[in-house]
C-alpha positions as CSV (number, residue, x, y, z in Angstrom):
1,M,-7.2,20.5,-61.5
2,S,-7.3,22.3,-58.2
3,W,-6.0,20.5,-55.2
4,T,-6.7,21.6,-51.6
5,N,-4.0,21.2,-49.0
6,Q,-6.1,19.4,-46.4
7,S,-4.0,17.0,-44.4
8,C,-4.4,15.3,-41.1
9,E,-0.7,15.1,-40.7
10,S,2.0,17.7,-40.6
11,A,3.3,18.4,-44.1
12,D,6.8,18.8,-42.9
13,D,6.7,15.5,-41.0
14,L,5.3,13.7,-44.0
15,K,7.9,15.2,-46.3
16,T,10.8,14.2,-44.0
17,Y,9.5,10.7,-43.8
18,Q,9.1,10.4,-47.6
19,H,12.5,11.8,-48.3
20,Y,14.1,9.4,-45.8
21,V,12.4,6.4,-47.5
22,Y,13.3,7.5,-51.0
23,A,17.0,8.2,-50.1
24,V,17.5,4.9,-48.2
25,L,15.8,2.6,-50.7
26,Y,17.2,4.2,-53.8
27,S,20.7,4.0,-52.3
28,V,20.1,0.2,-51.7
29,I,19.0,-0.3,-55.3
30,L,21.7,1.8,-56.9
31,A,24.9,-0.4,-56.7
32,P,23.4,-3.9,-57.5
33,G,21.1,-2.4,-60.2
34,L,24.1,-0.7,-61.9
35,L,26.4,-3.7,-61.7
36,G,23.8,-6.3,-62.5
37,N,22.4,-4.6,-65.6
38,V,25.8,-3.7,-67.1
39,L,26.7,-7.4,-66.7
40,A,23.4,-8.4,-68.3
41,I,23.9,-6.3,-71.3
42,W,27.5,-7.6,-71.7
43,V,26.3,-11.2,-71.6
44,F,23.2,-10.7,-73.8
45,R,25.3,-9.0,-76.4
46,V,27.1,-12.3,-76.9
47,Y,24.1,-14.6,-76.9
48,I,21.6,-12.4,-78.8
49,K,22.5,-14.1,-82.1
50,E,23.0,-17.6,-80.7
51,T,19.7,-18.4,-79.0
52,K,16.0,-17.7,-79.6
53,K,15.0,-17.8,-75.9
54,A,13.7,-14.3,-75.7
55,V,17.2,-12.8,-75.3
56,V,16.4,-9.8,-77.4
57,F,13.6,-8.9,-75.0
58,M,15.8,-9.5,-71.9
59,M,18.5,-7.2,-73.4
60,N,15.9,-4.4,-73.9
61,L,14.7,-5.0,-70.3
62,A,18.2,-4.6,-69.0
63,V,18.6,-1.3,-71.0
64,A,15.4,0.0,-69.5
65,D,16.6,-0.9,-66.0
66,L,20.0,0.7,-66.6
67,L,18.4,4.0,-67.7
68,Q,16.4,4.0,-64.5
69,V,19.5,3.3,-62.4
70,L,21.5,6.1,-64.0
71,S,18.9,8.6,-62.8
72,L,19.0,7.4,-59.2
73,P,22.1,9.4,-58.0
74,L,20.3,12.7,-58.8
75,R,17.2,11.4,-57.0
76,I,19.2,10.5,-54.0
77,Y,20.9,13.9,-53.9
78,Y,17.5,15.6,-54.0
79,Y,16.1,13.6,-51.2
80,L,19.2,14.1,-49.0
81,N,19.5,17.8,-49.6
82,N,15.8,18.8,-50.1
83,T,16.6,20.9,-53.1
84,W,17.1,20.5,-56.8
85,P,19.9,22.7,-58.2
86,F,20.1,21.0,-61.6
87,G,17.3,22.9,-63.5
88,H,13.8,22.0,-64.4
89,P,14.6,20.2,-67.7
90,L,16.8,17.7,-66.0
91,C,14.2,17.2,-63.3
92,M,11.6,16.4,-66.0
93,I,14.0,13.9,-67.7
94,C,14.6,12.0,-64.5
95,F,10.9,12.2,-63.6
96,Y,10.0,10.9,-67.1
97,L,12.6,8.1,-67.0
98,K,11.0,6.7,-63.9
99,Y,7.8,5.9,-65.7
100,V,9.4,4.9,-69.0
101,N,11.5,2.3,-67.1
102,M,8.6,1.0,-65.2
103,Y,6.2,0.5,-68.1
104,A,9.0,-0.6,-70.5
105,S,10.0,-3.2,-67.9
106,I,6.3,-4.3,-67.6
107,F,6.1,-4.5,-71.4
108,F,9.3,-6.6,-71.8
109,L,8.5,-8.9,-68.9
110,V,5.3,-9.7,-70.7
111,C,7.3,-10.2,-74.0
112,V,9.7,-12.6,-72.2
113,S,6.9,-14.6,-70.7
114,V,4.9,-14.8,-74.0
115,R,8.0,-15.8,-76.0
116,R,9.2,-18.6,-73.5
117,C,5.6,-19.9,-73.4
118,E,5.3,-19.9,-77.2
119,L,8.7,-21.7,-77.6
120,I,7.3,-24.5,-75.3
121,M,3.8,-24.7,-76.7
122,R,4.7,-24.3,-80.4
123,P,8.4,-24.9,-80.8
124,L,8.3,-25.5,-84.6
125,K,6.4,-22.2,-85.3
126,Y,9.4,-20.1,-84.4
127,Q,11.4,-19.4,-87.6
128,A,14.4,-17.2,-88.3
129,S,12.0,-14.5,-89.7
130,R,10.4,-14.3,-86.3
131,R,13.7,-13.1,-84.8
132,K,13.4,-9.9,-86.9
133,G,9.8,-9.7,-85.7
134,D,11.0,-9.6,-82.2
135,L,13.2,-6.6,-83.0
136,Y,10.2,-4.8,-84.5
137,V,8.2,-5.6,-81.3
138,C,10.9,-4.0,-79.2
139,V,11.0,-0.8,-81.4
140,L,7.2,-0.6,-81.3
141,G,7.2,-1.2,-77.5
142,W,9.7,1.6,-76.8
143,L,7.8,4.0,-79.1
144,L,4.5,3.1,-77.4
145,V,5.9,3.5,-73.9
146,C,7.8,6.7,-74.5
147,V,4.8,8.4,-76.1
148,S,2.3,7.1,-73.4
149,C,4.6,8.2,-70.5
150,L,4.8,11.8,-71.8
151,A,1.5,12.4,-69.9
152,F,3.3,12.1,-66.6
153,P,5.8,15.1,-67.0
154,L,3.3,17.1,-69.1
155,L,0.9,17.1,-66.1
156,R,3.5,18.7,-63.9
157,S,4.7,22.3,-63.8
158,P,7.8,23.9,-62.2
159,G,7.5,24.6,-58.5
160,S,9.3,25.7,-55.4
161,A,8.9,25.6,-51.7
162,A,10.3,27.5,-48.7
163,R,12.2,25.4,-46.2
164,D,12.2,28.0,-43.5
165,A,10.1,31.1,-42.7
166,G,11.5,34.0,-44.6
167,S,13.9,32.0,-46.6
168,P,13.9,32.1,-50.4
169,P,12.0,29.2,-52.0
170,E,13.9,26.1,-53.0
171,P,13.1,24.3,-56.3
172,V,11.3,21.0,-55.9
173,C,11.2,18.0,-58.2
174,F,9.6,14.6,-58.8
175,S,6.3,13.9,-56.9
176,E,6.4,17.3,-55.2
177,L,6.0,19.1,-58.5
178,P,2.6,20.8,-58.6
179,L,0.0,19.4,-60.9
180,R,-1.3,21.5,-63.8
181,D,-4.9,22.6,-63.9
182,V,-6.6,19.6,-65.5
183,S,-10.3,18.6,-65.3
184,P,-11.0,15.7,-63.0
185,P,-12.6,13.6,-65.8
186,A,-9.4,13.9,-67.9
187,V,-7.3,12.8,-64.9
188,W,-9.6,9.9,-64.1
189,A,-9.4,8.8,-67.8
190,L,-5.6,8.9,-67.8
191,L,-5.5,7.0,-64.5
192,L,-7.9,4.3,-65.9
193,V,-5.9,3.9,-69.1
194,A,-2.6,3.6,-67.1
195,E,-4.1,1.0,-64.7
196,L,-5.9,-1.0,-67.4
197,F,-3.2,-1.2,-70.2
198,G,-0.1,-0.7,-68.0
199,F,-1.1,-3.1,-65.3
200,V,-4.2,-5.2,-65.6
201,V,-3.7,-6.5,-69.2
202,P,0.0,-7.3,-68.6
203,L,-0.9,-9.1,-65.3
204,V,-3.4,-11.3,-67.1
205,L,-0.9,-12.1,-69.9
206,V,1.8,-13.0,-67.4
207,L,-0.5,-15.2,-65.3
208,A,-1.8,-16.9,-68.5
209,C,1.7,-17.7,-69.7
210,T,2.6,-19.1,-66.3
211,C,-0.5,-21.4,-66.2
212,M,0.1,-22.6,-69.8
213,T,3.8,-23.2,-69.3
214,A,3.1,-25.1,-66.0
215,G,0.3,-27.1,-67.7
216,S,2.7,-28.1,-70.5
217,L,4.7,-30.1,-68.0
218,R,1.7,-32.4,-67.3
219,R,0.8,-33.0,-70.9
220,A,2.5,-35.6,-73.1
221,T,2.6,-34.9,-76.9
222,A,3.8,-36.7,-80.0
223,E,5.3,-33.6,-81.4
224,P,9.1,-33.0,-81.3
225,V,8.9,-30.6,-78.4
226,P,11.7,-29.7,-76.0
227,D,12.4,-32.2,-73.2
228,Q,11.1,-31.9,-69.6
229,G,14.3,-30.1,-68.6
230,E,13.8,-27.4,-71.2
231,K,10.2,-27.0,-70.1
232,R,11.2,-26.7,-66.5
233,R,13.7,-24.0,-67.4
234,A,11.0,-22.2,-69.3
235,L,8.7,-22.4,-66.3
236,R,11.5,-21.0,-64.1
237,M,11.8,-18.0,-66.4
238,V,8.1,-17.3,-66.6
239,L,7.7,-17.7,-62.8
240,G,10.6,-15.3,-62.4
241,C,8.9,-12.7,-64.6
242,A,5.7,-13.2,-62.6
243,A,7.5,-12.9,-59.3
244,V,9.2,-9.6,-60.3
245,F,5.8,-8.4,-61.6
246,F,4.1,-9.1,-58.3
247,V,6.8,-7.8,-56.0
248,C,7.6,-4.6,-57.9
249,F,4.5,-3.5,-59.8
250,V,1.4,-4.8,-58.1
251,P,1.9,-2.8,-54.9
252,Y,2.5,0.4,-56.8
253,H,-0.6,0.0,-59.0
254,V,-2.7,-0.7,-55.9
255,T,-1.6,2.4,-54.1
256,M,-1.5,4.7,-57.1
257,P,-5.3,5.3,-57.4
258,L,-5.5,5.5,-53.6
259,D,-2.8,8.2,-53.5
260,F,-4.7,10.1,-56.2
261,L,-7.9,9.9,-54.0
262,V,-6.0,11.3,-51.0
263,K,-4.6,14.2,-53.0
264,A,-8.0,14.9,-54.4
265,N,-9.3,15.0,-50.8
266,A,-11.8,12.2,-51.5
267,V,-10.6,10.3,-48.4
268,G,-11.6,11.9,-45.1
269,D,-10.4,9.5,-42.5
270,C,-7.1,10.7,-41.1
271,G,-5.8,7.2,-40.2
272,L,-6.5,5.9,-43.8
273,R,-4.9,9.1,-45.3
274,A,-1.8,8.7,-43.3
275,L,-1.5,5.0,-44.2
276,I,-1.8,5.7,-47.9
277,L,0.6,8.6,-47.9
278,R,3.2,6.5,-46.0
279,C,2.7,3.4,-48.1
280,H,2.8,5.0,-51.5
281,P,6.5,6.1,-51.3
282,V,7.5,2.5,-50.4
283,T,5.6,1.0,-53.3
284,L,7.1,3.6,-55.6
285,C,10.5,2.4,-54.6
286,L,9.5,-1.2,-55.0
287,A,8.6,-0.3,-58.6
288,S,12.3,0.6,-59.0
289,L,13.5,-2.5,-57.2
290,N,13.1,-4.5,-60.4
291,C,16.3,-2.9,-61.6
292,S,18.1,-5.1,-59.0
293,L,15.7,-8.1,-59.2
294,D,15.8,-8.6,-63.0
295,P,19.6,-9.5,-63.1
296,L,18.9,-12.1,-60.4
297,M,16.1,-13.5,-62.5
298,Y,18.5,-13.7,-65.5
299,Y,21.1,-15.6,-63.4
300,F,18.8,-18.1,-61.8
301,T,16.5,-18.8,-64.9
302,T,18.8,-18.5,-67.9
303,D,21.5,-21.1,-68.5
304,E,23.5,-18.9,-70.9
305,F,23.7,-16.1,-68.4
306,R,24.7,-18.3,-65.5
307,R,27.3,-20.2,-67.5
308,R,28.8,-17.0,-68.8
309,L,29.3,-15.6,-65.3
310,S,30.1,-18.8,-63.4
311,K,33.3,-19.8,-65.4
312,P,35.7,-18.2,-67.8
313,E,35.2,-19.1,-71.4
314,I,38.1,-20.5,-73.3
315,P,39.0,-18.3,-76.3
316,E,38.2,-19.8,-79.7
317,G,41.9,-19.7,-80.7
318,V,43.0,-21.7,-77.7
319,T,40.2,-24.2,-78.3
320,F,41.2,-24.6,-82.0
321,N,44.9,-25.1,-81.0
322,R,44.0,-27.8,-78.5
323,R,41.9,-29.7,-81.0
324,L,44.6,-29.5,-83.5
325,S,47.1,-30.8,-81.0
326,C,44.9,-33.7,-80.2
327,I,44.5,-34.6,-83.9
328,T,48.2,-34.4,-84.7
329,G,49.3,-36.0,-81.4
330,E,51.5,-33.1,-80.4
331,Q,51.9,-32.1,-76.8
332,E,51.6,-28.6,-75.5
333,D,54.6,-27.2,-73.6
């Protein structure tokens, strides 16, 4: 696809603004995202065999977030120094992980919402065999996301740009990589598939689960369903997934087709072009903010997670010795 370089705004000014936004926001996301997801994986490793409350999906969500966080230091270096000295393959890996994390996070947020809703609506339908089914869903989800996201790096080619007149070109990376020559219908088809299956369908599923879980609080049933407290905890979890979805992924998927239209020079108004080009980097960073928001969601909506982090657990050996002392009437020194 051929792109013309029409722009109402100085390319250097726009690049400086975008690099500043990326460097600042990724730096803010890095520390809490790294700490939060390492803690989440540590906690879920303990509880993954003890509860059926979508923990396997949350653990995979934490892994996806951690992969994204680990690529942020290289991104920050690039945006601070305006050059990429690490080679094109590593650039492609970091570029690829961005989209793998985003769409894997969307997939597992949907899985968490559906599982929590299902456990409330049909608590007796979940058997031990379904737990293995959840593992297969995770493997299938990773495979589907990894294959689908290959389109993003495959559409880019190595590139470089001169920072000063007469200076040798510096290698570029990420969104500044030039697009390969692809026919407009093919690009529009890829964009439509990404928007429909990566955003619209998951959004509908999350909203449906939220409405169904909220509705279950109003309905009385004779079946042995979880109590109202359990339903409220499930609703908090589903609402948390919906909140992360709306804050992180809705803005990006609104600006993504608009950014494409600007780059294709289908938008002629200079004010509108400038607005889109300045908003899109912010929404792209919001799509990475879920790395920091997901651990907060785990803490405030998952009892096991909060209990594990809020107080030290007594080792099983100590608990057994205390019980034995109570039975025999012995006193501890």
